[in-house]
PAZAPA-4460 file (N, C-alpha, C; in steps of 0.05 Angstrom, whole numbers, plus 32768, in hexadecimal, padded with zeros to 4 digits):
% residues 250
    n_x    n_y    n_z   ca_x   ca_y   ca_z    c_x    c_y    c_z   seq   type   mol
   7F1D   7E5A   81DE   7F2C   7E6E   81D0   7F33   7E64   81B4     1      X     A
   7F2B   7E4B   81AD   7F31   7E3F   8194   7F24   7E4F   817D     2      X     A
   7F33   7E55   8168   7F29   7E63   8151   7F2A   7E81   8153     3      X     A
   7F2F   7E8C   816A   7F30   7EA9   816D   7F4C   7EB3   8168     4      X     A
   7F4F   7EC6   8156   7F69   7ED3   8152   7F6E   7EE7   8169     5      X     A
   7F59   7EF6   816F   7F5A   7F0A   8185   7F43   7F05   8198     6      X     A
   7F4A   7F05   81B2   7F35   7F02   81C6   7F3A   7F17   81DC     7      X     A
   7F24   7F25   81E3   7F25   7F3A   81F8   7F11   7F32   820D     8      X     A
   7F18   7F33   8226   7F06   7F2D   823C   7F08   7F42   8252     9      X     A
   7EF1   7F4E   8258   7EEF   7F60   826F   7F00   7F79   826D    10      X     A
   7F05   7F82   8255   7F18   7F98   8251   7F0D   7FB3   825D    11      X     A
   7F1C   7FBF   826F   7F13   7FD8   827C   7F2A   7FEB   827D    12      X     A
   7F24   8005   8277   7F38   801A   8279   7F2A   8034   8281    13      X     A
   7F35   8041   8295   7F2C   805B   829F   7F41   8070   829A    14      X     A
   7F38   8088   8292   7F4A   809F   828F   7F40   80B5   82A1    15      X     A
   7F4C   80B9   82B8   7F44   80CF   82CA   7F27   80CE   82D2    16      X     A
   7F1C   80B7   82D7   7F00   80B4   82DF   7EED   80B1   82C8    17      X     A
   7EF7   80B3   82AF   7EE7   80AF   8298   7EE9   8092   828F    18      X     A
   7ED2   8085   828A   7ED2   8069   8282   7ED6   8067   8264    19      X     A
   7EEE   8061   825C   7EF5   805F   823F   7EEE   8043   8234    20      X     A
   7EF1   802F   8245   7EE9   8013   823D   7EE1   8005   8257    21      X     A
   7ECA   7FF7   8255   7EBF   7FEA   826D   7EB7   7FCE   8268    22      X     A
   7EC6   7FBB   8272   7EBE   7F9F   8272   7EB7   7F95   8256    23      X     A
   7EC8   7F9B   8243   7EC2   7F94   8227   7ECC   7F77   8222    24      X     A
   7EBA   7F67   8216   7EC1   7F4C   820C   7EBF   7F4D   81EE    25      X     A
   7ED2   7F41   81E0   7ED1   7F41   81C3   7EE4   7F2C   81B8    26      X     A
   7EDB   7F1F   81A2   7EEC   7F0C   8194   7EED   7F12   8176    27      X     A
   7F03   7F0B   816A   7F06   7F0F   814D   7F13   7EF6   8142    28      X     A
   7F07   7EEB   812E   7F11   7ED2   8122   7F24   7ED8   810B    29      X     A
   7F36   7EC6   8106   7F49   7EC9   80F0   7F3A   7ECD   80D5    30      X     A
   7F43   7EE1   80C6   7F37   7EE7   80AC   7F1F   7EF9   80AC    31      X     A
   7F15   7F01   80C3   7EFE   7F13   80C5   7F06   7F2F   80BD    32      X     A
   7EF2   7F3E   80B3   7EF4   7F5B   80B0   7EDC   7F66   80C0    33      X     A
   7EE2   7F75   80D5   7ECE   7F7F   80E7   7ED2   7F9C   80EE    34      X     A
   7EBD   7FA9   80F8   7EBE   7FC5   80FE   7EB5   7FCA   811A    35      X     A
   7EC1   7FDF   8126   7EB7   7FEA   8140   7EAC   8006   813A    36      X     A
   7E94   800B   8143   7E87   8025   813F   7E7E   8030   8159    37      X     A
   7E77   804A   8159   7E6C   8057   8171   7E71   8074   8170    38      X     A
   7E63   8084   8180   7E67   80A1   8181   7E84   80A8   8189    39      X     A
   7E8B   80C1   8184   7EA5   80CA   818E   7EA6   80C6   81AD    40      X     A
   7EBC   80BC   81B6   7EBF   80B6   81D3   7EB3   809C   81DC    41      X     A
   7EAB   808B   81C8   7E9F   8071   81CF   7EB3   805D   81DA    42      X     A
   7ECD   8061   81D2   7EE1   804E   81DC   7EF0   803F   81C6    43      X     A
   7EEA   8047   81AC   7EF6   8038   8196   7F14   803A   8195    44      X     A
   7F1E   8052   8197   7F3C   8056   8197   7F49   804A   81AF    45      X     A
   7F3B   804B   81C6   7F45   803F   81DE   7F49   8021   81DB    46      X     A
   7F35   8014   81CF   7F37   7FF7   81CB   7F4F   7FF1   81B9    47      X     A
   7F52   8000   81A3   7F69   7FFD   8192   7F84   8001   81A1    48      X     A
   7F84   8016   81B2   7F9C   801B   81C1   7FA3   8005   81D5    49      X     A
   7F8F   7FF9   81E0   7F93   7FE3   81F3   7F9D   7FCA   81E4    50      X     A
   7F92   7FC5   81CD   7F9A   7FAD   81BE   7FB7   7FB0   81B5    51      X     A
   7FBF   7FC8   81AD   7FDA   7FCC   81A1   7FEF   7FD4   81B6    52      X     A
   7FE8   7FD6   81CF   7FFC   7FDB   81E4   8001   7FF9   81E8    53      X     A
   7FF2   800A   81DB   7FF6   8027   81E0   7FED   802E   81FC    54      X     A
   7FD9   8020   8206   7FD1   8023   8222   7FCF   8007   822F    55      X     A
   7FCF   8007   8249   7FCB   7FEE   8258   7FAF   7FEE   8265    56      X     A
   7FA1   7FD8   8264   7F86   7FD7   8270   7F88   7FD8   828E    57      X     A
   7F73   7FE3   829B   7F72   7FE1   82B8   7F6B   7FC5   82C1    58      X     A
   7F58   7FB9   82B3   7F52   7F9C   82B7   7F4B   7F90   829C    59      X     A
   7F4A   7F75   829C   7F44   7F67   8283   7F5D   7F5C   8276    60      X     A
   7F58   7F49   8263   7F6E   7F3C   8255   7F6A   7F3D   8237    61      X     A
   7F80   7F3C   8228   7F80   7F3B   820B   7F91   7F23   8202    62      X     A
   7F85   7F12   81F2   7F95   7EFB   81E6   7F96   7EFE   81C8    63      X     A
   7FAD   7EF8   81BD   7FB1   7EF8   81A0   7FBE   7EDD   8198    64      X     A
   7FB0   7ECE   8187   7FB9   7EB3   8180   7FBE   7EA2   8199    65      X     A
   7FAD   7EA6   81AD   7FAF   7E96   81C5   7FC3   7E9F   81D9    66      X     A
   7FD2   7EB4   81D2   7FE7   7EBF   81E4   7FDC   7ED8   81F2    67      X     A
   7FE1   7ED9   820C   7FD9   7EF0   821C   7FEC   7F07   8215    68      X     A
   7FE2   7F1C   8208   7FF2   7F33   8201   7FEB   7F4C   8212    69      X     A
   7FDB   7F48   8227   7FD3   7F5F   8237   7FEA   7F6E   8242    70      X     A
   7FEB   7F88   823C   7FFF   7F9A   8247   801B   7F97   823C    71      X     A
   801E   7F87   8227   8039   7F85   821A   8040   7FA0   820D    72      X     A
   805A   7FA6   820B   8063   7FBE   81FC   8059   7FBD   81DF    73      X     A
   8055   7FD5   81D4   804A   7FD7   81B9   805B   7FC8   81A4    74      X     A
   8075   7FC9   81A7   8086   7FBC   8192   8084   7F9E   8194    75      X     A
   807F   7F93   81AB   807B   7F76   81AE   8061   7F6E   81A1    76      X     A
   804D   7F7F   81A3   8033   7F78   8197   8034   7F7A   8179    77      X     A
   8044   7F8D   816E   8049   7F8E   8151   8056   7F74   8149    78      X     A
   806B   7F6C   8157   8079   7F54   8151   8067   7F3B   8152    79      X     A
   8053   7F3C   8163   8040   7F25   8166   802E   7F23   814E    80      X     A
   802B   7F3A   813F   801B   7F38   8127   8003   7F4C   8125    81      X     A
   8004   7F61   8136   7FEE   7F75   8135   7FFA   7F8F   812C    82      X     A
   7FEE   7F9B   8117   7FF7   7FB5   810D   7FDF   7FC8   810C    83      X     A
   7FE5   7FE2   810F   7FD0   7FF6   8110   7FD6   800D   80FD    84      X     A
   7FC2   8015   80EE   7FC4   802D   80DD   7FB1   8042   80E9    85      X     A
   7FBC   805B   80EC   7FAD   8070   80FA   7F9B   8080   80E7    86      X     A
   7F89   808F   80F4   7F77   80A1   80E4   7F87   80B5   80D4    87      X     A
   7F9A   80C2   80E1   7FAC   80D4   80D3   7FC5   80C4   80CA    88      X     A
   7FCA   80C4   80B0   7FDF   80B3   80A5   7FFA   80B8   80B3    89      X     A
   8006   80A3   80BC   8020   80A5   80CB   8037   809F   80B8    90      X     A
   803E   80B3   80A7   8052   80AF   8093   8067   80C6   8094    91      X     A
   807D   80C2   8085   8091   80D7   8083   808C   80E7   8069    92      X     A
   8082   8100   806C   807A   810E   8054   8090   8114   8040    93      X     A
   80A8   8117   8048   80BE   811E   8036   80CB   8106   8029    94      X     A
   80C4   80EE   8032   80CE   80D6   8025   80BB   80CD   800F    95      X     A
   80C6   80BF   7FFB   80B5   80B4   7FE6   80A5   809D   7FF1    96      X     A
   8092   8094   7FE1   8082   807D   7FE9   8094   8065   7FED    97      X     A
   80A7   8060   7FDB   80B9   804A   7FDD   80CA   804C   7FF6    98      X     A
   80D5   8064   7FFB   80E6   8068   8013   80D7   8064   802D    99      X     A
   80BD   806D   802E   80AD   8068   8046   80AA   804B   804C   100      X     A
   80A3   803B   8038   809F   801F   803C   80B9   8010   8042   101      X     A
   80CE   8017   8033   80E8   800A   8037   80F3   8010   8053   102      X     A
   80EF   8029   805C   80F9   8031   8076   80EA   8021   808C   103      X     A
   80D0   801D   8088   80C1   800D   809C   80CB   7FF1   809D   104      X     A
   80D0   7FE5   8086   80DB   7FC9   8085   80F6   7FC8   8093   105      X     A
   8107   7FDC   808F   8121   7FDB   809B   811F   7FDE   80BA   106      X     A
   810D   7FEF   80C3   8109   7FF2   80E0   80FF   7FD8   80EC   107      X     A
   80ED   7FCB   80DF   80E2   7FB2   80E9   80F8   7F9D   80EE   108      X     A
   810C   7F9E   80DC   8120   7F89   80DD   813A   7F92   80EB   109      X     A
   813B   7FAA   80F4   8152   7FB4   8102   8165   7FC3   80EF   110      X     A
   8172   7FD7   80F9   8182   7FE9   80E8   819A   7FDA   80DC   111      X     A
   81A4   7FC5   80E9   81BA   7FB6   80DD   81B3   7FAB   80C2   112      X     A
   819A   7FA5   80BE   8190   7F99   80A5   8197   7FAB   808D   113      X     A
   8197   7FC6   8092   819A   7FD8   807C   81B7   7FDC   8074   114      X     A
   81CA   7FD0   8082   81E7   7FD4   807C   81F1   7FC4   8065   115      X     A
   81E2   7FB0   805C   81EC   7F9D   8048   81DC   7FA2   802E   116      X     A
   81EC   7FA3   8018   81E0   7FA9   7FFE   81CA   7F96   7FF5   117      X     A
   81CF   7F7B   7FF8   81BB   7F68   7FF1   81A1   7F6B   8001   118      X     A
   81A5   7F71   801B   818E   7F74   802D   817E   7F8D   8024   119      X     A
   818C   7FA2   801D   817F   7FBB   8014   816E   7FB6   7FFB   120      X     A
   817A   7FA7   7FE8   816B   7FA0   7FD0   8152   7F90   7FD5   121      X     A
   8156   7F7C   7FE7   813F   7F6B   7FEE   8129   7F7C   7FFB   122      X     A
   8131   7F8E   800C   811E   7FA0   801A   810F   7FB1   8005   123      X     A
   811D   7FBB   7FF2   8111   7FCC   7FDD   80FD   7FBB   7FCC   124      X     A
   8104   7FA2   7FC7   80F2   7F91   7FB8   80D9   7F8B   7FC7   125      X     A
   80DC   7F86   7FE1   80C4   7F80   7FF2   80B3   7F9A   7FF4   126      X     A
   80C0   7FB1   7FF6   80B1   7FCA   7FF8   80A1   7FCE   7FDE   127      X     A
   80AE   7FC8   7FC7   80A0   7FCA   7FAE   8087   7FB8   7FAC   128      X     A
   808A   7FA0   7FB7   8073   7F8D   7FB7   805C   7F98   7FC8   129      X     A
   8062   7FA4   7FDF   804D   7FAF   7FF0   8040   7FC7   7FE2   130      X     A
   8051   7FD8   7FD5   8046   7FEF   7FC7   8033   7FE6   7FB0   131      X     A
   803B   7FD1   7FA2   802A   7FC7   7F8C   8010   7FBC   7F98   132      X     A
   8012   7FAE   7FAE   7FFA   7FA2   7FBA   7FE6   7FB8   7FC3   133      X     A
   7FF1   7FCF   7FCA   7FE0   7FE5   7FD4   7FDA   7FFA   7FBE   134      X     A
   7FDD   7FF2   7FA5   7FD5   8002   7F8E   7FE4   801D   7F8C   135      X     A
   7FFE   801D   7F93   800D   8036   7F92   8025   8034   7F7F   136      X     A
   8024   8021   7F6C   803B   801C   7F5B   8044   8034   7F4B   137      X     A
   8031   8044   7F42   8037   805B   7F31   803F   8074   7F42   138      X     A
   803F   8071   7F5C   8045   8087   7F6E   805D   8081   7F80   139      X     A
   806B   806C   7F7B   8080   8063   7F8D   8097   8078   7F91   140      X     A
   809B   8089   7F7D   80B1   809D   7F7E   80A7   80B9   7F86   141      X     A
   808D   80BB   7F8C   8082   80D5   7F95   8087   80D8   7FB3   142      X     A
   808C   80F1   7FBC   808D   80F6   7FD8   8072   80F3   7FE5   143      X     A
   8071   80E8   7FFD   8058   80E3   800A   8047   80FC   800D   144      X     A
   8054   8113   8011   8045   812C   8014   8034   8133   7FFC   145      X     A
   803B   8129   7FE4   802D   812F   7FCC   8017   811C   7FC5   146      X     A
   8012   8109   7FD7   7FFD   80F5   7FD2   7FE2   8100   7FDA   147      X     A
   7FCD   80F5   7FCD   7FB2   80FB   7FD6   7FAC   80EE   7FF1   148      X     A
   7F96   80F5   7FFE   7F90   80E9   8017   7F8C   80CB   8015   149      X     A
   7F7F   80C2   7FFF   7F7C   80A6   7FFB   7F96   8097   7FF7   150      X     A
   7FA8   80A4   7FE7   7FC2   8097   7FE3   7FD3   8097   7FFC   151      X     A
   7FD1   80AB   800D   7FDF   80AB   8026   7FD6   8094   8038   152      X     A
   7FBC   808F   8037   7FB1   8078   8047   7FBB   805E   803B   153      X     A
   7FBC   805B   8020   7FC7   8043   8014   7FE4   803F   801B   154      X     A
   7FF3   8055   801D   800F   8054   8025   8011   804A   8042   155      X     A
   8000   8054   8053   8001   804B   806F   7FFA   802D   8071   156      X     A
   7FE8   8024   8060   7FE1   8008   805F   7FFA   7FF7   8057   157      X     A
   8008   8001   8043   8021   7FF3   803A   8035   7FF2   8051   158      X     A
   8037   8008   8060   804A   8009   8077   8041   7FF5   808C   159      X     A
   8027   7FF5   8091   801C   7FE2   80A6   8021   7FC5   809E   160      X     A
   8020   7FBF   8084   8024   7FA4   807A   8041   7F9C   807C   161      X     A
   8053   7FAF   8080   8070   7FA9   8080   8077   7F98   8099   162      X     A
   8066   7F97   80AD   806B   7F87   80C5   805F   7F6B   80C2   163      X     A
   8054   7F65   80AA   8047   7F4B   80A5   8032   7F45   80BB   164      X     A
   801F   7F56   80BF   800B   7F52   80D5   7FF8   7F3B   80CE   165      X     A
   7FED   7F31   80E4   7FD6   7F1E   80E2   7FBC   7F2C   80E7   166      X     A
   7FBE   7F42   80F7   7FA6   7F52   80FD   7FAE   7F6F   80F8   167      X     A
   7F9D   7F7D   80E7   7FA1   7F99   80E1   7F8B   7FA9   80EC   168      X     A
   7F92   7FBD   80FD   7F7E   7FD0   8108   7F7F   7FEA   80F9   169      X     A
   7F68   7FF4   80F0   7F66   800C   80E0   7F55   8020   80EE   170      X     A
   7F60   8038   80F5   7F51   804E   8101   7F45   805E   80EB   171      X     A
   7F2A   805E   80E8   7F1C   806F   80D5   7F2B   8070   80BA   172      X     A
   7F2C   805A   80AC   7F3D   8058   8094   7F35   806B   807D   173      X     A
   7F1D   8076   807D   7F15   8087   8066   7F10   80A4   806F   174      X     A
   7F19   80AB   8087   7F15   80C6   8091   7F22   80DB   807E   175      X     A
   7F13   80EF   8077   7F1E   8105   8067   7F1F   80FF   8049   176      X     A
   7F14   80E9   8041   7F16   80E1   8024   7EFD   80E8   8015   177      X     A
   7F00   80EB   7FFB   7EE8   80EE   7FEA   7EDA   80D2   7FE8   178      X     A
   7EC2   80D2   7FDE   7EB3   80B9   7FDC   7EC2   80A5   7FCB   179      X     A
   7ECE   80AE   7FB4   7EDD   809B   7FA3   7EF5   8090   7FB1   180      X     A
   7F04   80A2   7FBF   7F1C   8099   7FCD   7F15   8085   7FE3   181      X     A
   7EFF   808B   7FF1   7EF6   8079   8007   7EEF   805D   7FFC   182      X     A
   7EE1   805D   7FE5   7ED9   8044   7FD9   7EF2   8034   7FD0   183      X     A
   7F05   8042   7FC4   7F1D   8034   7FBB   7F2E   8029   7FD2   184      X     A
   7F2F   8039   7FE7   7F3F   8031   7FFF   7F33   8018   800C   185      X     A
   7F18   8018   800F   7F0C   8001   801C   7F0B   7FE9   8009   186      X     A
   7F0B   7FED   7FEF   7F0D   7FD6   7FDD   7F29   7FC9   7FE1   187      X     A
   7F3D   7FDA   7FE5   7F58   7FCF   7FEA   7F59   7FC0   8005   188      X     A
   7F4D   7FCC   8019   7F4C   7FBE   8033   7F3E   7FA3   8031   189      X     A
   7F28   7FA2   8023   7F19   7F89   801F   7F2A   7F75   800F   190      X     A
   7F39   7F7F   7FFC   7F4A   7F6D   7FEC   7F61   7F62   7FFD   191      X     A
   7F6C   7F72   800F   7F81   7F68   8021   7F75   7F52   8033   192      X     A
   7F5D   7F56   803B   7F4F   7F42   804C   7F4B   7F28   803C   193      X     A
   7F41   7F2A   8024   7F3A   7F13   8014   7F52   7F04   8008   194      X     A
   7F65   7F13   7FFE   7F7C   7F07   7FF0   7F92   7EFE   8003   195      X     A
   7F96   7F0D   8019   7FAC   7F06   802B   7FA2   7EF7   8044   196      X     A
   7F87   7EF6   8047   7F7C   7EEA   8060   7F81   7EFB   8078   197      X     A
   7F86   7F15   8073   7F8D   7F27   8089   7F74   7F2E   8099   198      X     A
   7F76   7F2A   80B3   7F60   7F32   80C5   7F60   7F50   80C9   199      X     A
   7F49   7F5D   80C7   7F48   7F7A   80C8   7F32   7F83   80DB   200      X     A
   7F39   7F96   80EC   7F26   7FA3   80FE   7F29   7FC1   80FA   201      X     A
   7F13   7FCE   80F3   7F14   7FEB   80EE   7EFF   7FFA   80FD   202      X     A
   7F05   8014   8103   7EF1   8026   810E   7EE8   8039   80F7   203      X     A
   7ED0   8042   80F8   7EC6   8054   80E2   7EAC   8060   80EA   204      X     A
   7EA8   807A   80E2   7E8E   8087   80E6   7E7D   8086   80CD   205      X     A
   7E88   8080   80B6   7E7A   807F   809D   7E6B   8064   809C   206      X     A
   7E51   8064   80A0   7E42   804B   80A2   7E40   803D   8087   207      X     A
   7E41   804A   8071   7E40   803C   8057   7E59   802C   8054   208      X     A
   7E70   8036   805E   7E89   8027   805E   7E87   800F   8071   209      X     A
   7E7D   8014   8089   7E7B   7FFE   809D   7E6A   7FE8   8092   210      X     A
   7E51   7FEE   808A   7E3E   7FDA   8081   7E45   7FCE   8066   211      X     A
   7E56   7FDC   8057   7E5E   7FD1   803D   7E76   7FBF   803E   212      X     A
   7E85   7FC0   8054   7E9E   7FB0   8054   7EA1   7F9E   806D   213      X     A
   7E97   7FA6   8084   7E9A   7F95   809C   7E87   7F7E   809B   214      X     A
   7E90   7F67   80A5   7E7F   7F50   80A7   7E72   7F4E   80C3   215      X     A
   7E7F   7F5C   80D6   7E75   7F5D   80F1   7E7A   7F79   80FD   216      X     A
   7E68   7F82   810D   7E69   7F9E   8118   7E65   7F9D   8136   217      X     A
   7E77   7FAC   8144   7E74   7FAF   8161   7E6E   7FCD   8166   218      X     A
   7E59   7FD2   8175   7E52   7FED   817D   7E5A   7FF2   8199   219      X     A
   7E6A   8007   819D   7E72   8010   81B8   7E64   802A   81BF   220      X     A
   7E5E   802D   81D9   7E52   8046   81E3   7E5B   804A   81FF   221      X     A
   7E68   8061   8204   7E72   8068   821F   7E83   8051   822A   222      X     A
   7E94   8046   8219   7EA7   8032   8221   7E9C   8015   8224   223      X     A
   7E82   8012   821E   7E76   7FF7   8221   7E6E   7FEC   8206   224      X     A
   7E70   7FD1   8204   7E68   7FC3   81EC   7E49   7FC0   81ED   225      X     A
   7E3C   7FCB   81D9   7E1E   7FCC   81D9   7E13   7FB5   81C8   226      X     A
   7E1D   7FB1   81B0   7E14   7F9C   819F   7E2B   7F93   818D   227      X     A
   7E2D   7F79   8188   7E41   7F6E   8177   7E33   7F5A   8165   228      X     A
   7E31   7F60   814B   7E23   7F4E   8139   7E28   7F55   811C   229      X     A
   7E18   7F49   810B   7E1B   7F4E   80EE   7E13   7F6B   80E8   230      X     A
   7E1B   7F76   80D1   7E12   7F91   80CB   7DF4   7F95   80CC   231      X     A
   7DE5   7F81   80C2   7DC8   7F83   80C2   7DBD   7F83   80DF   232      X     A
   7DC8   7F72   80F0   7DBF   7F71   810C   7DC4   7F8C   811A   233      X     A
   7DDB   7F97   8115   7DE1   7FB1   8122   7DD0   7FC7   8116   234      X     A
   7DCD   7FC7   80FB   7DBD   7FDB   80EE   7DA0   7FDB   80F8   235      X     A
   7D95   7FC3   80FD   7D79   7FC1   8105   7D75   7FC3   8124   236      X     A
   7D8A   7FC5   8133   7D88   7FC6   8150   7D7C   7FE0   815A   237      X     A
   7D65   7FDF   8168   7D5A   7FF8   8173   7D6D   8007   8186   238      X     A
   7D7D   7FF8   8195   7D91   8004   81A7   7DA6   8013   8196   239      X     A
   7DB0   8007   8181   7DC3   8014   8170   7DB7   802D   8163   240      X     A
   7D9E   802B   815B   7D90   8042   814F   7D8F   8059   8162   241      X     A
   7D89   8053   817B   7D86   8068   818F   7DA0   8074   8197   242      X     A
   7DB4   8063   819B   7DCE   806C   81A5   7DDF   807B   8190   243      X     A
   7DDE   8070   8177   7DF2   8079   8164   7DE6   8082   8149   244      X     A
   7DD5   8072   813D   7DCD   8078   8122   7DBA   8090   8120   245      X     A
   7DA7   8092   8133   7D95   80A8   8133   7D86   80AA   8119   246      X     A
   7D89   80C2   810D   7D7B   80C7   80F4   7D8C   80C1   80DB   247      X     A
   7DA3   80B4   80DF   7DB3   80AC   80C7   7DA4   809A   80B5   248      X     A
   7DA7   809E   809B   7D9B   808D   8087   7DAF   8076   8082   249      X     A
   7DA7   805E   8089   7DB9   8047   8088   7DB3   8035   8070   250      X     A
***
């Protein structure tokens, strides 16, 4: 288990007779940026849900930094250092960018934290730093509802960073974005990986995004791990071509 930030062994989950995940083995090293791909229903969201404690596996184990986190409550897994950003931005539309991030910081530290003036100022300063890091400095006083899709995703990234994660899970981070927004968002994700050493695992259907940013790719199909390798290895795999890529131009 040495060197592995995340280790999954034999992970299995059934939903009413449907095999959502079956005997999946997977490891992720510290500092990696990797992707999970596959058709709709392949098991990508299920794997994320099992890692983050949203669901409990039927069988199998999950280790994070050598600690068995299998079946722990979601808040304990967040505290352990795993954060997740969803496909649909999970933000408060009527709050400003600054208020969204500051509120998240206050929740992470407990409501008592917000009762003291010095603590509130410190929280606002830290929120500002996260906003700057996520390229939202000029939008900090805008309501979240008025942001573009790309900026909403950047805001959710800032909120996810408020828990100081070691592993960040991203569900389809560029869904619904224009090409330019998608490129800018993934440039930010890559920068977070390179500058902060943040380990990142993301799901995505846009293969140009996957092959342009992931260093390793796992293909799932009907809940099973089919191939796990470099982007080139997965791109060239006849099995991957048959199962998923088809006539896509890669």
